[in-house]
C-alpha positions in Angstrom: -39.3 -25.3 18.9 -39.8 -24.1 15.0 -41.3 -21.0 15.3 -41.9 -18.8 11.7 -40.4 -15.5 12.3 -40.8 -13.1 9.6 -38.4 -10.4 8.4 -38.2 -8.4 11.2 -39.6 -9.9 14.3 -37.8 -10.5 17.1 -36.3 -14.2 16.9 -36.6 -16.2 20.6 -32.7 -16.5 21.9 -31.9 -17.0 25.5 -33.9 -14.6 27.2 -37.1 -16.2 25.6 -36.0 -20.0 26.3 -34.8 -19.1 29.7 -38.2 -17.9 30.8 -39.7 -21.0 29.3 -37.8 -23.5 31.6 -38.8 -20.9 34.2 -42.0 -21.4 33.7 -41.9 -25.4 32.9 -40.3 -25.2 37.0 -43.4 -23.2 38.1 -45.9 -24.9 36.1 -49.0 -24.1 34.2 -52.0 -24.7 36.2 -54.4 -27.2 34.3 -56.5 -24.2 32.3 -55.2 -21.1 33.0 -55.4 -18.0 31.3 -52.2 -16.4 29.4 -50.8 -13.4 28.8 -47.3 -13.0 27.1 -47.0 -9.3 26.9 -44.9 -8.6 23.7 -44.5 -11.7 21.8 -42.7 -11.4 19.3 -43.6 -14.6 17.5 -45.3 -16.0 20.0 -42.6 -18.4 21.5 -43.5 -17.6 25.7 -47.2 -18.0 24.6 -46.8 -20.9 22.6 -44.6 -22.6 25.4 -47.7 -21.7 27.7 -50.3 -23.0 25.8 -48.3 -26.6 25.1 -47.9 -26.9 28.8 -51.6 -27.3 29.9 -52.9 -22.8 29.9 -56.8 -22.9 28.3 -56.3 -19.9 26.8 -53.6 -17.5 25.4 -53.5 -13.8 24.7 -50.3 -12.7 23.4 -49.8 -8.6 22.1 -47.5 -7.0 21.0 -47.4 -3.3 19.3 -45.6 -4.7 15.9 -48.6 -5.8 13.1 -46.0 -8.4 11.8 -45.0 -9.4 15.2 -48.8 -10.7 16.1 -49.3 -12.3 12.5 -45.9 -14.2 13.5 -47.7 -15.3 16.5 -50.6 -16.0 15.2 -49.5 -18.3 12.3 -47.2 -20.6 15.4 -50.0 -20.7 18.0 -52.2 -21.6 15.2 -49.2 -24.7 13.7 -49.1 -25.6 17.4 -52.8 -26.3 17.7 -53.0 -23.6 20.7 -55.9 -21.7 22.1 -53.7 -18.4 21.4 -55.7 -15.1 20.1 -52.8 -12.6 19.0 -53.1 -8.7 19.9 -52.1 -5.5 18.1 -52.3 -3.4 21.1 -50.5 -2.4 23.8 -50.6 -4.3 27.5 -51.5 -0.8 29.6 -54.9 -1.3 27.5 -56.1 -4.4 29.3 -55.8 -2.5 32.5 -59.7 -3.1 33.9 -60.2 -5.3 30.7 -59.9 -8.6 33.1 -56.9 -10.2 34.7 -55.0 -13.1 33.8 -54.1 -16.3 36.0 -49.6 -16.0 34.3 -48.3 -13.4 32.4 -45.2 -14.0 30.9 -42.9 -11.3 29.1 -39.4 -10.9 27.1 -40.1 -6.7 27.4 -37.2 -4.8 25.5 -34.7 -4.1 28.1 -31.4 -2.9 26.3 -30.6 0.5 27.1 -30.4 2.8 24.0 -29.3 7.0 23.8 -32.9 7.8 23.7 -36.0 6.2 23.1 -37.7 7.3 20.3 -37.7 3.6 18.7 -38.7 2.5 15.1 -38.9 -0.7 13.0 -36.9 -3.7 14.6 -35.2 -1.4 17.4 -38.8 -1.5 19.3 -38.0 -5.4 20.4 -34.8 -4.5 22.4 -34.6 -0.5 22.6 -35.4 0.8 26.1 -34.3 4.2 26.6 -31.6 5.2 29.1 -31.8 3.3 31.5 -33.2 -0.3 29.6 -36.2 0.5 31.8 -38.8 2.1 29.6 -41.0 -0.8 28.8 -39.7 -1.8 32.3 -40.9 0.7 34.4 -44.7 0.1 33.0 -45.4 -3.2 33.0 -44.3 -3.4 36.4 -46.4 -0.8 37.6 -49.7 -2.0 35.7 -49.1 -5.6 37.0 -50.6 -5.7 39.7 -53.8 -4.5 38.4 -53.4 -7.4 35.2 -52.8 -10.6 37.7 -55.3 -12.2 39.1 -56.1 -13.8 42.7 -53.0 -16.0 43.4 -51.8 -15.2 39.5 -47.9 -15.3 38.8 -45.5 -13.6 36.8 -41.9 -14.3 35.2 -40.5 -11.3 34.2 -36.7 -11.6 31.6 -34.6 -9.1 31.0 -30.6 -8.4 31.6 -28.5 -6.8 34.6 -27.7 -3.8 33.0 -31.7 -2.8 34.1 -30.7 -3.4 37.3 -32.8 -5.6 39.2 -33.1 -4.5 42.2 -35.5 -1.6 40.8 -37.6 -4.2 39.2 -38.0 -6.4 42.6 -38.6 -2.9 44.3 -41.4 -2.1 42.3 -43.3 -5.5 41.9 -43.0 -5.3 45.8 -43.9 -1.7 45.8 -47.2 -3.2 43.5 -48.1 -5.4 46.4 -47.2 -8.0 44.9 -43.9 -10.6 46.2 -40.9 -10.9 44.0 -37.7 -12.8 43.5 -35.3 -13.7 41.1 -36.0 -17.3 40.1 -33.2 -17.6 36.7 -30.1 -16.2 35.8 -27.4 -16.7 33.4 -24.5 -15.2 31.2 -24.6 -15.2 28.3 -22.4 -13.8 25.0 -22.9 -9.9 23.8 -25.7 -10.4 20.4 -24.8 -8.0 17.7 -27.3 -5.5 19.7 -25.1 -5.3 22.4 -22.4 -5.8 20.4 -23.1 -2.6 18.1 -23.4 -0.2 21.2 -20.6 -1.4 23.5 -19.1 2.4 23.4 -21.9 3.4 24.3 -22.8 1.3 26.8 -19.1 1.8 28.6 -18.9 5.4 27.8 -22.1 6.1 29.8 -20.9 2.8 33.0 -23.0 0.0 31.9 -20.4 -2.4 31.2 -16.9 -2.4 32.6 -14.0 -2.4 30.6 -13.5 -5.2 28.5 -16.9 -7.0 29.3 -18.1 -9.4 26.4 -21.2 -11.2 28.1 -24.5 -9.9 30.5 -26.2 -11.3 32.6 -29.5 -11.9 32.5 -32.2 -12.4 35.1 -36.0 -14.0 34.7 -37.9 -12.1 38.1 -41.0 -14.2 39.4 -44.1 -11.6 41.2 -46.6 -13.4 42.9 -50.0 -12.3 44.0 -49.5 -11.9 48.3 
């Protein structure tokens, strides 16, 4: 799928498309309201719109990402509304039938991301955004709602499952894929090895898609 991507906006790649495949398998209820968290180019929102969603809300803290999502939604003629805001700000405003997210999840020495790094840096455990998303997801999902979240196995899938289940959601891993390191992981491989995230000589990571459903 061609998507317009201005400089500094995350390029859709294996993790994005793994969520898209999981969404295709799960199916989008006709007319569903969809929230695309950390939207980037709007790829997942566009996929949901093309699959039959009635409306898509795409959110990101990056001004360029919001612009990209608006353009890509318009080009693909899907009902996509892009907002520059944090997903936590939506709590209490409304709920969604489907929540999709490819959030930042790469472990980093600190959590003060700037510029492009906001799309991947996520603190020492890689969970600075994931933990917040898991905490508010029960408040964002409508009755019978479903969420699909992708992250690296480096971030501890069990922690994600535990948090979601602790919030009253049913949760399970529905997709996995092993992929070679991209530029970001290659660039900080030594730090990751020194801190126990990677085995010696490891050059691949496993991506997981976690599905959460309102019980």
